[in-house]
Z-matrix of the N, CA and C atoms (Angstrom, degrees):
N
C 1 1.453
C 2 1.526 1 108.64
N 3 1.310 2 116.00 1 138.99
C 4 1.459 3 119.21 2 174.79
C 5 1.534 4 108.32 3 -72.09
N 6 1.323 5 115.80 4 154.83
C 7 1.462 6 120.79 5 -176.83
C 8 1.533 7 110.02 6 -72.62
N 9 1.324 8 115.56 7 112.78
C 10 1.463 9 120.38 8 180.00
C 11 1.526 10 111.96 9 -118.03
N 12 1.331 11 116.24 10 6.76
C 13 1.461 12 119.58 11 -178.20
C 14 1.524 13 111.97 12 -60.53
N 15 1.327 14 117.92 13 -47.12
C 16 1.466 15 120.47 14 -179.73
C 17 1.530 16 110.90 15 -61.14
N 18 1.323 17 116.34 16 -41.94
C 19 1.468 18 119.54 17 179.48
C 20 1.515 19 111.00 18 -63.88
N 21 1.327 20 117.22 19 -42.14
C 22 1.470 21 120.51 20 -179.93
C 23 1.531 22 110.61 21 -65.67
N 24 1.312 23 117.25 22 -43.23
C 25 1.467 24 120.54 23 179.28
C 26 1.521 25 111.38 24 -65.42
N 27 1.321 26 116.99 25 -43.48
C 28 1.458 27 120.73 26 -179.26
C 29 1.533 28 110.96 27 -66.76
N 30 1.321 29 116.58 28 -42.29
C 31 1.462 30 120.12 29 178.32
C 32 1.527 31 110.09 30 -60.83
N 33 1.299 32 116.65 31 -44.96
C 34 1.463 33 120.77 32 179.98
C 35 1.533 34 111.01 33 -61.31
N 36 1.317 35 117.04 34 -46.24
C 37 1.462 36 120.62 35 -179.62
C 38 1.528 37 111.05 36 -62.50
N 39 1.310 38 116.84 37 -46.60
C 40 1.460 39 120.54 38 -176.08
C 41 1.520 40 111.81 39 -66.71
N 42 1.318 41 117.49 40 -43.24
C 43 1.465 42 120.76 41 -179.94
C 44 1.530 43 110.20 42 -61.81
N 45 1.320 44 116.82 43 -41.66
C 46 1.468 45 119.93 44 178.11
C 47 1.529 46 111.44 45 -67.46
N 48 1.322 47 117.04 46 -42.03
C 49 1.473 48 120.83 47 176.67
C 50 1.527 49 110.89 48 -61.40
N 51 1.323 50 116.98 49 -42.61
C 52 1.463 51 120.84 50 -179.92
C 53 1.531 52 111.29 51 -63.84
N 54 1.312 53 116.26 52 -42.05
C 55 1.463 54 118.95 53 178.24
C 56 1.522 55 110.34 54 -59.57
N 57 1.322 56 117.17 55 -48.46
C 58 1.467 57 121.17 56 -179.71
C 59 1.530 58 110.97 57 -62.16
N 60 1.318 59 117.08 58 -39.11
C 61 1.458 60 122.48 59 -179.87
C 62 1.534 61 110.85 60 -63.16
N 63 1.318 62 115.73 61 -48.08
C 64 1.466 63 120.58 62 -179.66
C 65 1.524 64 110.22 63 -69.54
N 66 1.310 65 117.34 64 -42.78
C 67 1.460 66 121.61 65 179.92
C 68 1.539 67 110.72 66 -58.57
N 69 1.320 68 116.74 67 -35.66
C 70 1.468 69 121.57 68 179.81
C 71 1.524 70 112.26 69 -75.03
N 72 1.331 71 117.41 70 -9.02
C 73 1.457 72 120.98 71 176.92
C 74 1.519 73 114.61 72 82.27
N 75 1.328 74 116.63 73 20.88
C 76 1.466 75 119.48 74 178.02
C 77 1.524 76 109.71 75 -70.63
N 78 1.311 77 115.27 76 147.91
C 79 1.456 78 119.60 77 179.03
C 80 1.526 79 109.86 78 -82.92
N 81 1.303 80 115.26 79 169.48
C 82 1.455 81 123.29 80 -177.74
C 83 1.530 82 111.22 81 -56.32
N 84 1.314 83 116.15 82 139.72
C 85 1.459 84 123.74 83 172.63
C 86 1.524 85 107.48 84 -133.98
N 87 1.316 86 116.10 85 144.87
C 88 1.460 87 120.97 86 -178.23
C 89 1.535 88 111.86 87 -54.89
N 90 1.324 89 116.17 88 -36.97
C 91 1.466 90 120.08 89 179.89
C 92 1.528 91 111.43 90 -59.13
N 93 1.327 92 116.95 91 -34.99
C 94 1.463 93 120.50 92 178.27
C 95 1.522 94 109.75 93 -60.26
N 96 1.331 95 116.99 94 -46.55
C 97 1.467 96 120.69 95 -178.33
C 98 1.527 97 111.17 96 -62.88
N 99 1.321 98 116.66 97 -39.58
C 100 1.470 99 120.20 98 178.96
C 101 1.526 100 109.53 99 -65.36
N 102 1.319 101 116.64 100 -46.12
C 103 1.462 102 120.07 101 178.40
C 104 1.525 103 111.53 102 -62.54
N 105 1.326 104 116.02 103 -38.47
C 106 1.463 105 121.46 104 177.88
C 107 1.528 106 110.06 105 -58.20
N 108 1.321 107 117.07 106 -44.40
C 109 1.472 108 121.06 107 178.19
C 110 1.528 109 111.15 108 -66.33
N 111 1.315 110 116.76 109 -40.44
C 112 1.463 111 120.04 110 -179.86
C 113 1.524 112 111.78 111 -66.51
N 114 1.329 113 117.24 112 -33.61
C 115 1.462 114 118.55 113 177.35
C 116 1.523 115 111.01 114 -64.60
N 117 1.328 116 116.30 115 -31.65
C 118 1.462 117 118.47 116 176.86
C 119 1.530 118 110.03 117 -66.78
N 120 1.317 119 116.33 118 -38.36
C 121 1.471 120 120.08 119 176.23
C 122 1.526 121 109.90 120 -62.68
N 123 1.327 122 116.74 121 -43.45
C 124 1.473 123 120.09 122 176.55
C 125 1.526 124 110.68 123 -61.44
N 126 1.327 125 116.59 124 -42.93
C 127 1.466 126 120.97 125 177.25
C 128 1.528 127 110.43 126 -55.61
N 129 1.328 128 116.37 127 -47.73
C 130 1.474 129 120.09 128 -177.42
C 131 1.528 130 111.30 129 -66.49
N 132 1.328 131 118.14 130 -36.76
C 133 1.473 132 120.69 131 177.73
C 134 1.525 133 110.44 132 -63.48
N 135 1.318 134 116.30 133 -44.84
C 136 1.468 135 120.37 134 179.72
C 137 1.525 136 109.91 135 -65.21
N 138 1.311 137 116.31 136 -43.40
C 139 1.466 138 120.89 137 178.14
C 140 1.529 139 110.18 138 -58.10
N 141 1.315 140 116.97 139 -46.42
C 142 1.466 141 121.29 140 179.26
C 143 1.521 142 111.19 141 -63.43
N 144 1.329 143 116.33 142 -43.49
C 145 1.456 144 120.07 143 178.85
C 146 1.517 145 112.50 144 -59.87
N 147 1.318 146 116.24 145 -42.86
C 148 1.468 147 119.83 146 179.11
C 149 1.524 148 111.38 147 -68.90
N 150 1.324 149 117.28 148 -35.20
C 151 1.464 150 120.45 149 178.41
C 152 1.524 151 111.21 150 -67.71
N 153 1.312 152 116.87 151 -36.72
C 154 1.467 153 121.10 152 -176.26
C 155 1.518 154 113.28 153 -89.45
N 156 1.304 155 118.20 154 -3.41
C 157 1.450 156 122.21 155 -175.15
C 158 1.522 157 112.81 156 -58.30
N 159 1.317 158 117.46 157 -38.13
C 160 1.459 159 120.64 158 178.77
C 161 1.515 160 114.22 159 76.10
N 162 1.323 161 117.48 160 8.07
C 163 1.463 162 120.53 161 -178.98
C 164 1.518 163 111.86 162 -114.88
N 165 1.320 164 116.55 163 27.07
C 166 1.455 165 120.16 164 175.75
C 167 1.513 166 114.02 165 67.96
N 168 1.310 167 117.06 166 50.38
C 169 1.457 168 121.66 167 -178.43
C 170 1.534 169 112.43 168 -90.85
N 171 1.322 170 117.90 169 23.69
C 172 1.464 171 121.60 170 -175.84
C 173 1.528 172 112.09 171 -60.22
N 174 1.324 173 117.57 172 -41.10
C 175 1.467 174 120.37 173 -179.40
C 176 1.519 175 110.55 174 -65.75
N 177 1.336 176 116.94 175 -45.69
C 178 1.456 177 120.85 176 178.45
C 179 1.519 178 110.47 177 -65.15
N 180 1.310 179 117.83 178 -40.09
C 181 1.458 180 121.97 179 177.92
C 182 1.529 181 110.55 180 -59.98
N 183 1.314 182 117.08 181 -46.45
C 184 1.467 183 120.67 182 178.89
C 185 1.531 184 111.64 183 -64.15
N 186 1.319 185 116.64 184 -41.43
C 187 1.470 186 120.32 185 177.46
C 188 1.518 187 110.51 186 -63.03
N 189 1.321 188 116.89 187 -41.50
C 190 1.456 189 121.67 188 179.88
C 191 1.530 190 111.02 189 -63.81
N 192 1.322 191 116.34 190 -47.14
C 193 1.467 192 119.81 191 -179.51
C 194 1.528 193 111.33 192 -62.45
N 195 1.315 194 116.81 193 -42.24
C 196 1.461 195 121.12 194 179.40
C 197 1.525 196 110.82 195 -64.13
N 198 1.325 197 116.84 196 -44.58
C 199 1.463 198 121.02 197 -178.85
C 200 1.530 199 110.96 198 -66.19
N 201 1.329 200 117.13 199 -41.00
C 202 1.467 201 119.98 200 178.62
C 203 1.526 202 110.62 201 -64.34
N 204 1.310 203 117.00 202 -44.71
C 205 1.466 204 120.20 203 -179.30
C 206 1.525 205 111.73 204 -62.38
N 207 1.332 206 117.30 205 -33.57
C 208 1.463 207 120.59 206 177.86
C 209 1.532 208 111.02 207 -64.91
N 210 1.331 209 117.22 208 -40.14
C 211 1.461 210 120.81 209 177.65
C 212 1.529 211 110.32 210 -72.54
N 213 1.314 212 116.46 211 -41.44
C 214 1.467 213 121.50 212 179.34
C 215 1.528 214 110.74 213 -56.23
N 216 1.306 215 116.94 214 -37.41
C 217 1.460 216 122.68 215 -178.95
C 218 1.533 217 111.32 216 -58.70
N 219 1.346 218 116.81 217 -28.51
C 220 1.464 219 121.17 218 178.19
C 221 1.525 220 112.56 219 -92.05
N 222 1.323 221 116.67 220 -36.28
C 223 1.460 222 119.26 221 -177.02
C 224 1.522 223 112.84 222 -75.30
N 225 1.317 224 117.40 223 -33.01
C 226 1.467 225 120.73 224 -175.96
C 227 1.533 226 113.02 225 -59.59
N 228 1.323 227 119.65 226 -46.83
C 229 1.471 228 117.78 227 179.33
C 230 1.531 229 112.48 228 -58.32
N 231 1.321 230 116.56 229 -37.26
C 232 1.463 231 119.96 230 178.86
C 233 1.529 232 110.52 231 -69.29
N 234 1.334 233 116.33 232 -45.03
C 235 1.466 234 120.20 233 -178.78
C 236 1.522 235 112.08 234 -63.91
N 237 1.324 236 117.00 235 -34.11
C 238 1.463 237 120.44 236 -176.21
C 239 1.522 238 113.97 237 -92.51
N 240 1.357 239 117.33 238 -23.42
C 241 1.457 240 118.59 239 -175.56
C 242 1.516 241 115.53 240 -139.92
N 243 1.324 242 116.77 241 9.66
C 244 1.453 243 120.48 242 177.98
C 245 1.514 244 113.11 243 72.50
N 246 1.319 245 114.01 244 -168.43
C 247 1.456 246 120.74 245 -176.51
C 248 1.524 247 112.09 246 -62.27
N 249 1.321 248 116.31 247 -36.19
C 250 1.469 249 119.74 248 179.84
C 251 1.530 250 111.17 249 -59.76
N 252 1.324 251 116.75 250 -46.16
C 253 1.469 252 120.57 251 179.81
C 254 1.523 253 110.95 252 -68.69
N 255 1.330 254 116.52 253 -40.31
C 256 1.464 255 119.30 254 176.90
C 257 1.526 256 110.13 255 -59.44
N 258 1.337 257 115.94 256 -48.09
C 259 1.470 258 119.40 257 -179.66
C 260 1.524 259 111.56 258 -59.39
N 261 1.311 260 115.84 259 -40.40
C 262 1.466 261 120.17 260 -179.49
C 263 1.529 262 111.47 261 -62.73
N 264 1.323 263 116.60 262 -40.48
C 265 1.465 264 120.07 263 -174.75
C 266 1.531 265 114.32 264 -95.20
N 267 1.334 266 117.32 265 -29.82
C 268 1.467 267 118.24 266 -164.98
C 269 1.522 268 117.02 267 -134.73
N 270 1.306 269 119.51 268 -7.37
C 271 1.470 270 119.85 269 -171.14
C 272 1.525 271 112.37 270 -55.35
N 273 1.300 272 118.73 271 -37.60
C 274 1.468 273 119.97 272 -179.18
C 275 1.529 274 112.77 273 -81.15
N 276 1.332 275 116.97 274 8.49
C 277 1.468 276 121.34 275 -179.26
C 278 1.528 277 111.78 276 -120.73
N 279 1.332 278 117.37 277 28.00
C 280 1.473 279 119.97 278 -178.48
C 281 1.525 280 112.12 279 -60.82
N 282 1.319 281 117.21 280 -34.17
C 283 1.463 282 119.67 281 177.87
C 284 1.530 283 109.61 282 -64.24
N 285 1.317 284 117.04 283 -42.01
C 286 1.472 285 120.86 284 177.92
C 287 1.527 286 111.03 285 -64.80
N 288 1.323 287 115.94 286 -39.91
C 289 1.466 288 120.85 287 177.84
C 290 1.532 289 109.61 288 -61.49
N 291 1.320 290 116.65 289 -46.84
C 292 1.461 291 120.26 290 179.54
C 293 1.531 292 111.03 291 -61.53
N 294 1.313 293 117.35 292 -41.99
C 295 1.472 294 120.66 293 177.38
C 296 1.522 295 111.65 294 -63.02
N 297 1.336 296 116.81 295 -38.14
C 298 1.465 297 120.91 296 178.19
C 299 1.525 298 110.37 297 -64.46
N 300 1.314 299 117.08 298 -41.27
C 301 1.474 300 121.08 299 177.91
C 302 1.521 301 109.99 300 -64.22
N 303 1.319 302 117.18 301 -44.30
C 304 1.467 303 120.82 302 179.20
C 305 1.529 304 111.36 303 -62.38
N 306 1.337 305 117.00 304 -39.83
C 307 1.461 306 119.96 305 178.82
C 308 1.525 307 110.56 306 -66.29
N 309 1.332 308 117.16 307 -42.06
C 310 1.462 309 119.43 308 177.45
C 311 1.528 310 110.24 309 -63.08
N 312 1.327 311 117.91 310 -40.72
C 313 1.468 312 120.48 311 176.74
C 314 1.525 313 110.96 312 -58.58
N 315 1.319 314 115.99 313 -42.94
C 316 1.468 315 121.00 314 179.87
C 317 1.533 316 111.08 315 -62.05
N 318 1.316 317 116.50 316 -45.36
C 319 1.465 318 120.39 317 179.75
C 320 1.526 319 110.44 318 -67.35
N 321 1.319 320 116.89 319 -40.13
C 322 1.469 321 119.71 320 178.95
C 323 1.527 322 111.55 321 -64.36
N 324 1.319 323 117.71 322 -31.77
C 325 1.464 324 119.63 323 174.58
C 326 1.528 325 110.44 324 -63.22
N 327 1.318 326 117.11 325 -39.22
C 328 1.468 327 120.83 326 176.60
C 329 1.527 328 110.17 327 -65.18
N 330 1.329 329 116.54 328 -40.85
C 331 1.474 330 121.26 329 178.31
C 332 1.523 331 108.77 330 -61.52
N 333 1.328 332 117.14 331 -44.89
C 334 1.463 333 120.47 332 -179.38
C 335 1.527 334 111.64 333 -62.53
N 336 1.327 335 116.93 334 -38.07
C 337 1.468 336 120.10 335 178.87
C 338 1.521 337 110.41 336 -63.39
N 339 1.334 338 117.26 337 -49.52
C 340 1.473 339 118.13 338 -176.99
C 341 1.527 340 111.31 339 -71.45
N 342 1.326 341 117.82 340 -31.07
C 343 1.465 342 118.85 341 179.01
C 344 1.519 343 110.96 342 -73.43
N 345 1.337 344 116.75 343 -30.11
C 346 1.463 345 120.39 344 176.40
C 347 1.537 346 110.61 345 -69.95
N 348 1.309 347 116.13 346 -40.23
C 349 1.471 348 121.43 347 179.01
C 350 1.526 349 109.97 348 -65.09
N 351 1.325 350 116.31 349 -37.71
C 352 1.470 351 120.74 350 -177.18
C 353 1.531 352 112.04 351 -75.14
N 354 1.338 353 116.98 352 -20.71
C 355 1.477 354 119.97 353 -175.42
C 356 1.503 355 112.35 354 -72.29
């Protein structure tokens, strides 16, 4: 398996930071957009690592993709249109956003366990 531990840790940190940032009502900052793009790179690295693992990680891969897409659904409006766009599309769904972040954290913990074993 390729080393995906750094990507999993970075993705987890950034997604949690983004949730707290948006939850606090901060407006758009360029750094958010850069981090948003980098999380996609981390997502793709983890996806590739799970695909190449060769140990039947299809279930974990599917769970990871689903969990990431659930968080992406909340982060994208903010990254593309700032707080105003996020509020328009998602403000009344903060509980769902928080649950999506928690689910991604849970899946990333599983990714970290299998990537640690493979290292």
